[in-house]
C-alpha positions as CSV (number, residue, x, y, z in Angstrom):
1,M,101.3,119.4,74.6
2,I,101.0,117.4,77.7
3,E,101.5,113.5,77.4
4,I,102.0,111.0,80.1
5,Y,103.6,107.4,79.9
6,S,103.4,104.1,81.6
7,E,105.1,101.0,80.3
8,R,103.2,100.1,77.3
9,L,101.0,103.3,76.8
10,K,101.0,106.8,76.4
11,L,98.1,109.2,77.2
12,I,97.4,112.4,75.2
13,P,94.7,114.8,76.6
14,L,92.7,116.4,73.7
15,D,92.5,120.2,73.7
16,N,89.6,121.9,72.1
17,D,91.1,122.2,68.5
18,L,91.6,118.4,68.6
19,L,87.8,117.9,69.7
20,T,86.5,120.1,67.1
21,L,88.7,118.6,64.4
22,W,87.2,115.1,65.4
23,F,83.8,116.6,65.6
24,I,83.6,118.8,62.7
25,Q,85.8,116.8,60.1
26,S,86.2,113.3,61.3
27,R,88.1,111.1,64.1
28,D,90.5,109.8,61.6
29,K,91.5,113.3,60.9
30,M,92.2,114.0,64.6
31,V,94.2,110.7,64.8
32,E,96.1,111.8,61.8
33,K,97.0,115.3,63.6
34,L,98.0,113.3,66.4
35,G,100.6,111.6,64.1
36,L,98.8,108.1,65.2
37,N,98.6,105.3,62.9
38,P,94.9,104.9,61.6
39,S,92.7,102.2,63.5
40,T,89.3,101.8,64.1
41,W,87.7,100.9,67.5
42,E,85.5,98.0,68.3
43,I,83.0,99.5,70.7
44,S,79.3,98.7,71.5
45,D,76.5,101.1,70.0
46,F,76.2,102.2,73.7
47,D,79.9,103.3,74.2
48,K,79.5,104.9,70.6
49,A,76.6,107.0,71.5
50,E,78.2,107.8,75.0
51,T,81.3,109.0,73.5
52,L,79.5,111.4,71.2
53,D,77.5,112.8,74.1
54,A,80.6,113.3,75.8
55,L,82.1,115.1,73.0
56,V,79.2,117.1,72.0
57,N,78.0,117.9,75.6
58,F,80.8,118.1,77.8
59,W,84.2,117.7,76.1
60,L,83.7,120.5,73.4
61,P,82.2,123.0,75.8
62,M,84.2,122.3,79.0
63,T,87.4,122.5,77.1
64,A,86.5,126.0,75.5
65,E,85.4,127.1,78.7
66,N,88.5,126.0,80.9
67,S,91.5,126.1,78.3
68,D,94.1,126.5,80.8
69,I,93.0,123.2,82.8
70,F,91.3,121.5,79.7
71,F,93.2,118.3,80.6
72,W,90.5,117.7,83.6
73,Y,87.6,118.1,81.1
74,T,88.6,115.8,78.2
75,N,89.0,112.9,76.8
76,W,92.8,111.2,77.0
77,E,93.6,109.1,74.1
78,I,95.3,105.8,75.2
79,V,97.8,105.0,72.7
80,L,99.4,101.7,72.6
81,V,103.1,103.1,71.9
82,A,104.4,99.9,70.5
83,E,101.9,100.0,67.6
84,N,101.3,104.1,67.8
85,I,97.4,103.4,67.7
86,S,94.7,104.6,69.9
87,I,93.1,101.5,71.9
88,G,90.5,103.7,74.0
89,G,90.4,106.7,76.0
90,I,90.2,108.1,79.7
91,G,89.3,111.2,81.4
92,F,88.0,112.8,84.7
93,A,84.5,114.8,84.8
94,G,86.3,118.0,85.9
95,F,88.8,119.6,88.2
96,P,88.3,118.4,91.8
97,D,85.3,120.1,93.2
98,Q,85.2,121.9,96.8
99,D,85.3,118.6,98.6
100,G,88.5,117.5,96.5
101,V,86.4,115.0,94.2
102,T,86.3,114.3,90.7
103,M,85.0,111.3,88.7
104,V,86.8,109.3,86.2
105,G,85.7,107.0,83.2
106,Y,87.4,105.0,80.7
107,F,86.8,102.4,77.8
108,I,89.0,100.2,75.5
109,D,88.7,99.0,72.3
110,G,87.2,95.5,72.0
111,K,90.4,94.1,70.3
112,H,92.5,95.3,73.0
113,R,90.7,94.1,76.1
114,E,91.7,91.7,78.8
115,K,95.4,92.7,78.2
116,G,95.8,95.0,81.3
117,Y,95.6,98.3,79.3
118,A,92.8,99.8,81.3
119,T,94.2,99.4,84.5
120,E,97.5,100.6,83.4
121,A,96.1,103.6,81.8
122,L,93.8,104.2,85.0
123,N,96.9,104.0,87.5
124,C,99.0,106.3,85.0
125,L,96.2,109.0,85.2
126,I,95.8,108.5,88.8
127,D,99.4,109.2,89.5
128,W,99.4,112.3,87.2
129,A,96.2,113.6,89.1
130,S,97.6,112.6,92.5
131,L,100.1,115.8,91.9
132,E,97.1,118.1,92.1
133,P,97.0,119.2,95.9
134,S,93.2,119.6,96.0
135,L,92.6,116.1,94.9
136,K,91.3,113.9,97.8
137,T,88.9,111.4,96.0
138,I,88.3,109.7,92.7
139,I,85.1,108.3,92.3
140,A,83.5,106.1,89.4
141,D,80.6,104.1,88.4
142,T,80.4,101.0,86.5
143,P,77.3,99.1,85.2
144,F,76.0,96.6,87.7
145,F,77.1,93.8,85.5
146,N,80.2,95.0,84.0
147,L,82.6,92.9,85.9
148,P,85.8,93.5,83.9
149,S,85.5,97.1,84.4
150,Q,85.2,96.6,88.3
151,N,88.0,94.4,88.2
152,V,90.1,97.4,86.6
153,L,88.9,99.6,89.5
154,K,89.7,97.1,92.2
155,K,93.1,96.6,90.9
156,A,93.6,100.6,90.9
157,G,92.8,100.4,94.7
158,F,89.0,101.7,94.2
159,R,86.5,100.2,97.2
160,E,82.8,99.9,95.9
161,F,80.6,102.3,98.3
162,G,77.1,102.0,96.8
163,I,74.7,101.2,94.2
164,A,72.7,103.8,92.2
165,E,70.6,104.2,89.1
166,V,71.8,107.0,86.8
167,Q,70.8,108.2,83.4
168,H,73.6,108.0,80.8
169,I,72.6,107.2,77.5
170,E,69.7,105.3,79.0
171,K,68.7,104.4,82.2
172,M,71.1,101.6,84.2
173,Q,71.9,100.5,87.7
174,V,75.5,100.9,88.5
175,K,78.1,100.1,91.1
176,N,79.7,103.4,92.7
177,W,83.3,103.3,93.6
178,K,85.9,105.5,95.4
179,L,89.5,106.0,95.7
180,K,91.0,108.1,98.5
181,I,94.0,110.1,97.3
182,R,94.7,112.0,100.7
């Protein structure tokens, strides 16, 4: 199993078997299989709906279709090593496209925000992804008024490049961000 580490965190990409366990049985069963201590995330209803949508409509089908490079199409559990608990998730929207671009997204459990974990996890995943020679740019979007997430991106070197209206779980205005890798 692939795992990557930072100072306080371990990132574990969920393969199709783990995602299926989460979907069919429960997230708790998946956490148990990973050998993590049980924990419950404090996340908004929007984030819960977005996570379920990603699980069903992206992570499960895309990890099944791309099993050899599943880690580009899945959620990476963000594990706080000191407590051996999942405190959030991070991941890409796929292998870099023909222009070398992929998108990143992340969230942190409400109990663990404002401690630098999102920035640490993002930098860790960027360092790992930068080993892929075809990767040139990572993009992200944040809800227009989500200043903490925007600060995470700024700390990781992302620059704002636009504003758009997108349909995630609901229609919303977002700021667009990018990080040049090469």
